[in-house]
C-alpha positions in Angstrom: 112.8 239.1 41.0 116.4 237.6 41.3 116.0 236.4 38.0 115.4 239.8 36.7 118.3 241.1 38.5 120.7 238.6 36.5 119.0 238.9 33.6 119.9 242.8 34.3 123.3 242.3 35.2 124.4 240.2 32.3 122.3 242.9 29.7 124.5 245.7 31.2 128.1 246.0 30.7 130.9 247.9 32.5 129.2 250.6 34.3 125.6 249.3 34.4 127.1 247.1 36.8 127.4 249.5 39.1 123.8 250.7 38.7 122.5 247.3 39.0 124.7 246.6 42.4 123.2 250.3 43.4 119.6 249.5 42.6 120.1 246.7 44.8 121.8 248.4 47.6 118.3 250.7 47.7 116.9 247.4 47.2 118.1 245.9 50.4 116.6 249.1 52.2 113.6 249.4 51.1 113.6 245.8 52.8 114.8 247.1 55.9 112.4 249.9 55.8 109.1 247.1 55.1 110.4 245.7 57.7 110.2 248.1 60.4 107.1 249.1 58.5 105.0 245.9 59.1 106.2 246.1 62.7 105.3 249.9 63.3 101.8 248.7 61.4 101.7 245.6 63.8 102.3 247.9 67.0 99.5 250.6 66.1 96.7 247.6 65.1 97.3 246.3 68.8 96.8 249.3 70.1 93.6 249.8 68.2 92.3 246.2 69.1 92.9 247.5 73.2 91.5 250.5 72.4 88.1 248.9 70.7 88.0 246.9 74.2 88.2 249.4 76.3 85.6 251.5 74.3 83.0 248.5 75.2 84.0 248.5 78.7 83.0 251.7 78.7 80.2 251.6 76.3 81.6 253.9 73.8 80.7 253.8 70.0 83.3 251.4 68.3 83.2 254.3 65.1 85.0 257.8 66.4 84.8 259.8 63.0 85.9 262.9 64.6 89.3 261.0 65.9 89.6 259.1 62.3 89.2 263.0 60.8 91.8 264.3 63.2 94.4 261.4 62.1 93.7 262.4 58.5 94.3 266.3 58.8 97.3 265.8 60.9 99.2 263.5 58.8 98.6 265.4 55.5 100.0 268.4 57.5 103.1 266.7 58.9 104.1 264.8 56.2 107.4 266.2 54.7 107.4 264.0 51.1 107.8 262.9 49.1 104.5 261.4 49.2 101.9 264.1 48.5 99.3 265.1 51.1 96.4 263.0 49.4 99.0 259.9 49.1 99.8 260.1 53.1 95.7 260.5 53.5 94.9 257.2 51.0 97.5 255.3 53.1 96.6 256.2 56.2 92.5 255.8 55.5 93.6 251.8 54.9 95.2 251.8 57.6 92.6 253.2 59.6 90.0 250.8 58.0 92.2 247.9 59.5 92.3 249.3 62.7 88.6 249.6 62.6 88.0 245.9 61.7 90.3 244.6 64.3 88.4 246.6 66.3 85.1 245.3 65.1 86.4 241.3 65.5 88.2 242.2 69.3 84.8 242.9 69.9 82.6 239.5 68.2 85.9 237.8 70.2 84.8 239.1 73.3 81.0 238.5 73.1 82.0 235.5 71.6 83.4 234.3 74.7 81.2 235.6 77.1 
């Protein structure tokens, strides 16, 4: 990506260089946001693992379709944009899928450890 930016800088003159700098600033901001997202997603995943362990201890099923539907409805409703509600739903479906996978792996690890 650095080479792309260098080529872009060479290809543009005067005012274009300011635009390239502005793009770089936006990209740095995205990098910071990506780091925040990664921390938040890992924190959320750790919560899901603990919930999975508690569900197992209580004899509850790991899969909770009502809860998942509630989460999806809530994030679509509370979404301020610019992502449209369907895009937000798809992102959260993936996050939930990964959380469910981690819950399952935690339960399997607990079973193997016994």
